[in-house]
C-alpha positions in Angstrom: -291.1 102.8 -108.2 -291.5 99.9 -110.7 -293.5 96.9 -109.5 -292.3 93.7 -111.3 -294.3 90.5 -110.7 -293.9 87.3 -112.8 -296.4 85.4 -113.1 -297.5 81.7 -112.9 -296.4 78.1 -113.5 -296.1 77.2 -117.2 -295.8 73.8 -118.7 -294.7 74.1 -122.4 -293.9 71.3 -124.8 -295.6 68.8 -127.1 -297.8 66.5 -125.1 -298.1 68.8 -122.1 -301.9 68.3 -122.1 -301.3 65.0 -120.4 -300.4 67.0 -117.3 -304.0 68.4 -116.9 -305.2 66.1 -114.1 -301.9 66.6 -112.2 -302.3 70.4 -112.5 -305.9 70.2 -111.3 -304.7 68.2 -108.3 -301.8 70.7 -107.6 -304.2 73.7 -107.8 -306.9 72.1 -105.7 -309.5 71.7 -108.5 -311.6 68.6 -107.9 -314.6 69.2 -110.3 -313.6 71.5 -113.2 -315.8 73.2 -115.7 -314.1 73.0 -119.1 -314.9 76.3 -121.0 -314.4 75.9 -124.7 -316.0 76.7 -128.1 -317.7 74.8 -130.9 -314.6 74.8 -133.2 -312.3 73.3 -130.5 -315.0 70.7 -129.7 -315.3 69.8 -133.4 -311.5 69.5 -133.7 -311.6 66.8 -131.0 -309.5 68.8 -128.6 -312.3 68.9 -125.9 -312.4 65.1 -126.0 -308.6 65.0 -125.6 -308.8 67.2 -122.6 -311.6 65.1 -121.0 -309.4 62.0 -121.6 -306.5 63.8 -119.9 -308.7 64.4 -116.8 -309.1 60.6 -116.3 -311.7 59.9 -113.6 -311.9 63.5 -112.4 -315.6 64.6 -112.4 -316.2 67.5 -114.8 -318.6 69.5 -116.9 -318.2 71.1 -120.3 -319.4 74.5 -121.6 -318.6 74.7 -125.3 -320.7 77.7 -126.4 -318.1 80.4 -126.2 -318.7 83.0 -128.9 -315.9 84.4 -131.1 -315.9 87.5 -128.8 -316.9 86.5 -125.3 -320.0 88.2 -123.9 -321.5 88.8 -120.5 -324.5 86.7 -121.6 -322.2 83.7 -122.3 -320.6 84.2 -118.9 -324.0 83.9 -117.3 -324.8 80.7 -119.2 -321.5 79.2 -118.2 -322.0 80.3 -114.5 -325.3 78.4 -114.5 -323.5 75.3 -115.6 -320.7 75.8 -113.1 -323.2 76.0 -110.3 -325.5 73.2 -111.6 -322.6 70.8 -111.6 -321.1 72.0 -108.3 -317.8 72.9 -110.0 -314.9 74.3 -108.0 -312.6 75.4 -110.7 -312.2 76.1 -114.4 -310.2 74.8 -117.4 -310.1 77.5 -120.2 -309.5 75.4 -123.3 -309.2 77.3 -126.6 -308.1 80.7 -127.9 -308.3 83.9 -126.0 -312.1 84.0 -126.2 -312.5 80.8 -124.2 -309.8 81.6 -121.7 -311.2 85.1 -121.2 -314.7 83.8 -120.9 -313.4 81.4 -118.2 -312.0 84.4 -116.3 -315.3 86.1 -116.5 -316.9 83.0 -115.0 -314.2 82.9 -112.3 -315.4 86.4 -111.3 -319.1 86.0 -111.8 -319.5 82.6 -110.1 -317.9 84.0 -106.9 -318.7 87.7 -106.8 -322.2 89.4 -106.5 -323.7 91.8 -108.9 -323.4 92.3 -112.7 -320.0 91.7 -114.3 -319.6 95.4 -115.3 -319.1 96.1 -111.6 -315.6 94.6 -111.9 -314.5 96.2 -115.1 -311.2 98.1 -115.0 -312.5 101.4 -116.3 -315.4 101.2 -113.8 -312.9 101.1 -111.0 -313.7 97.4 -110.5 -310.2 95.8 -110.3 -309.9 96.2 -106.5 -313.3 94.5 -106.1 -312.0 91.3 -107.6 -311.0 89.2 -104.6 -308.7 86.2 -104.0 -311.8 84.0 -103.8 -312.2 83.9 -107.6 -312.6 80.4 -108.9 -309.2 78.9 -109.7 -308.4 78.5 -113.4 -306.1 76.4 -115.5 -305.5 77.8 -119.0 -304.8 75.5 -122.1 -304.4 77.6 -125.2 -305.2 76.1 -128.6 -303.9 79.1 -130.6 -300.6 81.0 -130.5 -301.6 84.6 -130.2 -303.5 86.0 -127.2 -301.3 84.8 -124.4 -304.3 85.0 -122.1 -303.0 81.9 -120.3 -300.4 84.0 -118.4 -302.3 87.3 -118.3 -304.0 89.0 -115.4 -306.8 90.4 -117.6 -309.8 89.4 -119.7 -311.8 91.2 -122.4 -315.6 90.7 -122.4 -318.4 92.4 -124.3 -320.8 93.5 -121.5 -324.6 93.8 -121.8 -324.5 97.4 -122.9 -322.3 96.6 -125.9 -319.0 97.9 -124.6 -315.9 95.7 -124.9 -314.3 96.0 -121.5 -311.2 94.8 -119.7 -311.1 93.1 -116.3 -307.8 93.0 -114.6 -306.6 91.6 -111.3 -303.6 89.5 -110.3 -306.2 87.1 -108.8 -307.3 86.3 -112.4 -303.9 85.0 -113.5 -304.4 81.3 -114.2 -303.0 79.0 -111.5 -301.3 77.0 -114.3 -300.7 77.4 -118.0 -300.5 74.3 -120.1 -298.9 75.3 -123.5 -299.0 72.3 -125.8 -298.0 73.3 -129.3 -299.5 70.0 -130.5 -303.0 71.5 -130.0 -302.2 74.2 -132.7 -301.1 71.8 -135.4 -304.5 71.8 -137.1 -305.0 75.5 -136.9 -306.0 76.9 -140.4 -303.5 79.2 -142.1 -305.6 82.4 -141.7 -306.1 81.8 -138.0 -302.4 80.9 -137.6 -301.5 84.2 -139.3 -304.0 86.4 -137.5 -303.3 85.0 -134.0 -299.6 85.1 -134.7 -299.8 88.8 -135.5 -301.7 89.2 -132.2 -298.6 87.8 -130.5 -296.3 90.1 -132.5 -298.5 93.1 -131.6 -298.3 92.2 -128.0 -294.5 92.0 -128.1 -294.0 95.2 -130.0 -296.6 97.3 -128.3 -295.5 96.4 -124.8 -291.9 97.1 -125.8 -293.0 100.6 -126.9 -295.0 101.2 -123.7 -293.1 103.7 -121.5 -293.5 101.9 -118.1 -290.2 100.8 -116.5 -289.9 97.0 -116.6 -286.6 95.7 -118.1 -287.5 92.0 -117.7 -290.7 92.6 -119.7 -288.7 94.4 -122.4 -286.3 91.6 -122.7 -289.1 89.0 -122.9 -290.9 91.0 -125.5 -287.9 91.4 -127.8 -287.1 87.7 -127.6 -290.8 86.9 -128.3 -290.8 89.3 -131.3 -287.6 87.7 -132.7 -289.2 84.2 -132.4 -292.5 85.2 -133.9 -291.0 87.1 -136.8 -288.7 84.2 -137.7 -291.4 81.5 -137.5 -294.9 83.0 -138.3 -294.6 82.5 -142.0 -293.3 78.9 -141.6 -296.2 78.1 -139.3 -298.7 79.7 -141.6 -297.3 78.0 -144.7 -296.9 74.5 -143.1 -299.1 73.9 -140.1 -297.3 70.7 -139.3 -293.9 72.4 -138.8 -293.4 71.5 -135.2 -290.4 73.8 -134.6 -292.4 76.8 -135.9 -295.4 75.9 -133.8 -293.4 75.5 -130.7 -291.7 78.9 -131.2 -295.1 80.6 -132.0 -296.6 79.1 -128.8 -293.6 80.5 -126.9 -293.8 83.9 -128.5 -297.5 84.1 -127.7 -296.9 83.3 -124.1 -293.9 85.7 -123.9 -296.0 88.6 -125.4 -298.5 88.2 -122.6 -295.8 87.8 -119.9 -294.4 91.1 -121.2 -297.7 93.1 -121.6 -298.1 93.2 -117.8 -296.3 96.6 -118.3 -299.0 97.9 -120.5 -300.1 98.1 -124.1 -301.3 101.1 -126.1 -303.3 102.5 -129.0 -303.2 99.3 -131.1 -305.3 97.6 -128.5 -307.4 100.6 -127.5 -308.6 100.7 -131.1 -308.9 97.0 -131.5 -310.9 96.6 -128.3 -313.2 99.4 -129.3 -313.8 98.4 -132.9 -314.2 94.8 -131.8 -317.0 96.0 -129.5 -318.7 98.0 -132.3 -318.5 95.0 -134.6 -318.0 91.7 -132.7 -317.6 89.8 -136.0 -314.1 91.3 -136.4 -311.1 89.2 -135.4 -309.0 90.8 -132.7 -305.6 89.6 -134.0 -306.5 90.8 -137.6 -307.3 94.3 -136.3 -304.1 94.4 -134.3 -302.2 93.5 -137.5 -303.9 96.3 -139.4 -303.4 99.0 -136.8 -299.8 98.2 -135.8 -298.0 99.8 -138.7 -299.6 103.2 -138.2 -299.2 103.1 -134.4 -295.5 102.4 -134.9 -295.3 105.6 -137.0 -297.4 107.5 -134.5 -295.3 106.4 -131.6 -291.9 107.1 -133.3 -291.5 110.7 -132.0 -292.1 109.8 -128.4 -289.2 110.7 -126.2 -288.9 107.2 -124.7 -288.8 105.7 -128.2 -285.8 107.8 -129.1 -284.0 107.7 -125.8 -284.0 103.9 -125.5 -283.5 103.3 -129.2 -286.7 101.2 -129.3 -287.3 101.4 -133.0 -283.7 100.2 -133.7 -284.0 97.4 -131.2 -287.3 96.2 -132.7 -285.9 96.4 -136.2 -282.9 94.3 -135.1 -285.2 91.6 -133.6 -287.1 91.7 -136.9 -283.9 91.1 -138.9 -284.2 94.4 -140.7 -281.0 95.9 -142.1 -282.0 99.4 -141.2 -284.4 101.5 -139.2 -285.1 105.2 -139.0 -286.5 107.6 -136.5 -289.7 108.0 -138.5 -290.7 104.3 -137.9 -291.3 104.0 -141.7 -289.0 101.0 -142.1 -290.6 99.0 -139.3 -294.1 100.0 -140.4 -293.5 98.9 -144.0 -292.0 95.6 -142.9 -295.2 95.0 -140.9 -297.3 95.8 -143.9 -295.3 93.5 -146.1 -295.6 90.7 -143.6 -299.4 91.1 -143.5 -299.5 90.9 -147.2 -297.3 87.8 -147.3 -299.5 86.1 -144.7 -302.6 86.8 -146.8 -304.2 89.1 -144.2 -306.6 91.9 -145.3 -304.9 95.0 -146.7 -307.0 97.4 -144.7 -310.1 98.0 -142.6 -312.2 98.7 -145.6 -311.8 95.1 -146.7 -313.4 94.1 -143.4 -316.4 96.3 -144.1 -315.4 99.2 -141.7 -316.5 102.6 -142.9 -315.8 106.1 -141.7 -319.3 106.3 -140.3 -318.1 104.1 -137.4 -315.1 106.3 -136.5 -316.8 108.4 -133.8 -318.0 105.4 -131.9 -314.7 103.6 -132.3 -312.8 106.7 -131.0 -315.1 107.1 -128.1 -314.4 103.6 -127.0 -310.7 103.9 -127.7 -310.3 107.0 -125.5 -312.0 105.3 -122.6 -310.1 102.0 -123.0 -307.6 101.0 -120.3 -304.8 100.8 -123.0 -305.2 104.4 -124.2 -303.2 105.9 -121.4 -300.3 103.5 -121.5 -299.3 104.4 -125.0 -296.0 106.3 -125.3 -297.9 109.2 -126.9 -301.4 110.1 -125.7 -303.6 110.2 -128.8 -306.2 112.9 -129.4 -309.4 112.4 -131.2 -307.8 113.9 -134.3 -304.8 111.5 -134.0 -307.2 108.6 -133.8 -309.0 109.8 -136.9 -305.7 110.0 -138.8 -304.7 106.5 -137.7 -308.1 105.0 -138.7 -307.9 106.8 -142.1 -304.4 105.5 -142.7 -305.4 102.0 -141.7 -308.4 101.8 -144.2 
């Protein structure tokens, strides 16, 4: 039996940030903790969010690291409690929103955060009493604003997923205006994250036709607009479509992801300096090739349907045409050509593969990868 559940209230348009106070009132948040990062603060976006709150009492935690950590969750929980907060506003990229989800758990549940990790059997332990969260993305990539999960590096160094329908933000405010100042590299890298979400969830074998349709439309939007948004950050139409594609990718990935993310999660835990969207962009071509022989890919013409959404004139059962189109797009966007350019060496492979095989995305790939498969994918992605 297929369970289909969509998802939360979404406000999407230029100027939507002005609805923040009204969304706090609707969701019962009277004293929010804004969770953000230094870059968003420096860009003036935290000040804009504070202004949108009007007279609503609030506190601000703006020390989210580039990859959220359990230590940062603890620091934000201390501020949450010190200011008697009753809800959260995740303001920033996926790191800030995921950190806010970690706070939503840790501020209301006993014990270390690891207790609630998906691979530790922790999802059922996350209760409805989590602190309510409103998500306001400032990038167009992760889609965490409509997702039931968060990724946090826990104290033992593992990059783990936390998943529960109780973690879905009570509201998502998707204001493309907040992305107009995003630099070209981050526009490209976060945009490829959205493309990876759309493609990988479409390849995942679980039955969810609405998710498949949302993913294909998101892929078509992102493919048509990512270069425009990267080339001209003030292109409002491109920014709106990338914001939508990002949100759609996460609406779709409720059905599952796969080896792109199992590898990216693991490698990002081994080296937290690496950007998640960039890793997804580098792994995606080889995972398309690896997935191509899967029975579900052939039966449902998934390669051909992705190729059509990408505007390709042809596709083939090997996945080569789609994979090469992805490599060409990475090159045109100015992204790294391979993992070696990021400082990744084969000496890391064993640790990365250990983490990938334990990751929650490993088993939702259309083909279950062996250690040897992961070695070949990593080598081809160097």
